[in-house]
N, C-alpha and C positions, 0 to 999 in steps of 0.2 A: 199467481199473477202471470199473465201472458208475457211473451218476449217483448211485444210491442209496448205493453204497459210498463214493463221494467225499464225499457229504454227511455220512454217518455219521463218516467219518474227520475231516472238518473240525470237526464238532460235538464229537467226543471231544477233539481238540487244543485247541479253544477253551475247553471246560469245564475242562480241566487248567490252561490258562493263567489263567483267571479265578480258580481256586483259589489260585494262587500269585502273583497280581497284586501288583506292587510299587507303592509310592507315587510313584515318580519317572517315571510315564508322561508323555508329551508328546502330548496329544490333539488339538491344533490348532496352526496356524501360529505364533501368538503365544505358545504354551505355555498361556496363559489368554486369555480374550477381550479383555483390555485391551492385548494386543499387545506386552508387554515383552520377550518372547523370553528369559526368564530362568527356567531350571528350578531353582527354589528347593528342590526335594526331592532333588536329585542328591547322593549321598554317596560313590559308588564312585570316579568319576573326579574328579580334582582336581589341584592343582599337583604333588603328590608321586607321582602315579600315571600321569598322562597320557602321560609319555614312554615308557611300556611298551605303548601301543596297538599292536595288530597286526591285519591283516585276519583276520576270522573266517569270513565267507562273502560271496559276491557273486552277483548275478543279471544275466544279459546282457540287460538291457532298457534302451532309450534313455529317459533321464529329462530332460525339459526343465526347466521352472521349478517342477515339483511337489516340494514339501518333504514329507518323511515325517511321518506321525502315528503315535504309539505308544499302544496301550491294551490292557490285560489280556493282555500277552505277545504281541501281534500288532502288526506294523508294516505300515502301509498307505501305498502310494505310487502316483502316477499316472505314465503313460508316454505318449510320443508315438506308440506303436503302438495307441492308442485303448483301452487297458485300465487298470483299476485293479487293483492286485495286493495281496494279503494274504499276508505271510510270517510264519512263526514268528520272533519277534524274536531269539531266541538261536541257532537252528540254521539259519535261512534256508529251511527246508522250506516249499514253497508250500502255503498253506491253501486259497486260491481265487483266481480271477481273474474279472473281470467286464468286459464290453465296453460302450463307449458309441459314439455316432455320430461322434466326432471326437477329436482330440488331447486328452489331459488334461494341461494346463499348470497347472491349478488345484491348490492344496494341499488335501488332504482334512482333515476334522474328524470326530472320533468322540465321540458322546454317547449314553448310554442304549442301547447295543447297536446303534446305527445309524451308518453312515459316510456323510458328505455330501461331494460334490465337484462342481465345475463342469466343463463340457466345451466344446470348440470347436464343438460342434453347437448351442450356445445353450441347453442344458438344464442344470438342477441335478438331480443324482441322489441318491437315498437308498437305500443298500444295507444289507441285513442284515449286521451285522458278523461274524456267525458263519458264514454260508453264502454270502454274496455275492448272494443273491436281491434283486431290485429291490423296494423298498418303495413308492417312487413316483418319478416324474420330472416336472419342471415346466419349461415354457418361460418364458424371461425377456423375450421380445420382442426379443432381439438374436441375432446370429449366433454370438458368441463370448463365453464366460465363462472368463476366465483368472485372475481374482483368487483368492487363497486364500479359502476359506470360513471364516466365523467363526460359532460357535454360542453363543447366550446367551439365557437367559430364555424358552426354548421357541421361539425364532426362529432362522432361518438367514439370515445376511447375506452378500452378495457384490456384485460389480460387473462390468460388461462392458467390453469394449475400446472401445466407443463412448460410454462415460461414463454409462451408466445404473446406478443403485444401487437395491437392493431388499431386502426382508425377506419371508421365507416362513415359514409354519408348519412347524416341525420335524416335526410329527406327520403332516401331510397334504400338504404341499407347496403349499398354497393361498397365493397371493401376498397378503400383508397390506398392503403399500404399495410403491410404486416412484416413482422421481424421476430426472429428468435433471439432469446437472450443467452448469455454464456452458460449460466448455471442451469437453465431449463427448470426453474423452480417456480413455485406459486407466487403470483404477482399481487402486490398490495394495490390500493386505490391509486390510479394515475392522478397527477396534478398537471395543469396546463396554465402557463402564464407567459405573456410577452412572446408568443409564437414558438414556445418550446414546450414539449410534452416530456414529463418526467415519470419514469417507471422504476419501481424498486421491487426486489423479490426477497423471499425469506432467507436466502443464502448470503445476503450482504452485497448485492449488486445494485447500483443505481445508474440508470441510463438516461441521458438527456438527448432528445431527438427533435429535429425540425418538425413542428406540429403538423405542417401541411404535407410534407414529403416522406417523413420517417428517416431522413438522413441523420446518421449519428453525429452528434456535436461533441460530446464528451462522455466519459464513463468512469465510475469509481467502483473498485472491487476490493475494499479493505478486508473483506471476510468477516468471520465471527457472527454472521447472521444480521438481519435487519428486522427490527421488531415493530415497524410501523410504516404508514404511508408517508411519502414526502410531502412537504408543504413549502410554498414559495411566498416570500414577502419582502418587499423593499430590495429586490435584486439579490436575495439570498435564498438558497434552498436548504431546508433542514431535513436531516436524515437521522433516524434513531438506530445507530449501529450498536452492536453488542458492547455494553459498558460505557457508552459515550454518546453524546449528542453532537453531531457535526453540523457546522454552519459553512456552506460552500457557496462560492460565487456562482450565481445562477447561470451566467453566460459561459464560464470557463471551467467550473468544477473545482477551482482552487480553494483551498481551505482558508476560511476567515478565522475561525476559532473552533476549539473542541472542548467540550465540558464532560468531565468524568461523572456520569450520573447512572443510576440504575435504569437501564433502557426501558422505554415504553413508547406508546403512541403519544402524539402531541396535538396540542391546539395552540395557535399562535395569536397573541394579542398585540396591542399597539407597540409595546416595547419589551414584551416578555414571552417566552415559550414555556408552556406548562405540560409536563409529562406525568402520566399516571401509569404505574408499572405493574407487571404480574408479580413482582416481589413486594407489593403493598407500599410503595413509596410514591408520594406526591411531591413534585419538584418544580420550582420556579427558577428559570434561567433568564438572565438579562440578555436581550438580543444584541446589544452593542458590543459586548466583550466576552460573553459566556460565563460571567460570574453567577454563582448559585446564590439566590436570595434565601430560599429555605428548601429543606429536604426532609419531609415529614413521613413517619410511618403511620399508615392509616388502618391496618388490619384488614384491608380489602385488596385482594389480588385482581388487578384490572388488565384484561387482555385487549379489549376493544378500545378504540380511540375515544377520548373524552370529548365533551362538547362544551364550548365556551360561549357565554352570553351575559352581557351586562354585569361584569364583575363576579360572575359565579361559574365554577367549573363543575360539570356533571360527569359522573363515572359510575359504571356498574361492574360488579365483581363476579368472577368465575369460580372463586373458591374462598375459603375463610368465612367471613361474614357475608353471606349472600344478601346483597342489597344494592339499591341504586341510591347514590348520595350526591349531595351538593356541597361544595367547598367555597369559602371566601378566597378569591384569588389574592387578596392583599396580604393574607397571613396563613393561608392553608387551613383555617378553622372550619370544622364541620358545622354546616348550617342546617342541614336536613337530611334525613335518610328514611328509606322505606324498605322493608324486607321483601325479597323476591326469591325466585329460584335462580338457577344458574343463568347469567347474562353473558352472551358472547357477541351481541350486536351493539354497536355504538349508539348512545342515546341521541335524540333530536330535540331541540328546543325551538319553539316557533309560536309567536303570537300569544304568549302567556300560558303555553302548554308544554309539557314534557312527555315525550313518547319513548317507551322502553319495550323492547322485545326480549322475551326470555324463552326458556326451553318449552314452556307450556302455554304461554299466553302473551298477548300484546296489550299493554296498558297505557292509558293516557291519564296524566296527572294535571290538575289545574287548581286555580284558587277557588275558595268557597263562593 
């Protein structure tokens, strides 16, 4: 097929997808910029239907830590073969693919018809969501950008593996501000809420900065490592520090409460925080006071952040029983599971579909 015909086909598919776009899109790593990883618009998959999930399509691409983004009927995911892929979300038909100069371990974000993603070549890329054409690329001053990209307020936020954090213009790619962190360590996914950008790294540092200027507002360095991305909800910032979940005042960094749990990445619901850990524990913590409702051993070691949607928590394992699983948030009961190979990417739930990247393929699950 000629380049012109491929472009026309992609445009036709994209236009049709936009016309029928559902409200349950998952456009960036945290679902929204605040990083809660909770699809509050999902109505198809839930406790009563998730047991019926079945594989709908798959693509033989190696997915590292890139978690899928879904927008306007298209699912976008990065690969360790140096490409960003765009598939029709329901059928799996390839819409386009675009190359970068390195592995794509970063999770993409979609906003206003543009897909943003970091690469191990040290660049942030902006691709046209319809065609895959490069809008711009910008160097961050580092060799590797593996953190998920967060988009908010016309800016693109990300971090590098050597601990630099930055914000770029979403329209032009011009760097608005950049800052080095104390520990110079790998950055987790940024969270942005109420004019504050939150960056955490694997060494246990959490920085809160003015989202527009990069001015430091507060910082926590409790040490012991930090095992997940920050999340913000109701004026509280949640951080998974080694051996405990910290609830911090989002404006000041003052501790609200601390819960002794087996640390892991989190998803935040209406009044509960759910963590799934590399030590195979699933934990439900009350956001009001830090009380633990349940702490269940699952036999699945989870390194990537879970996904929350409509009363179900989804998580994939990196060791033990290799699988992607769905749990009832009310009691931690296992509702569904499917065998996979090693999963290091966070799952995505959108419009009745579950998207999971593993070491050898990208799979979409849906209802019969």
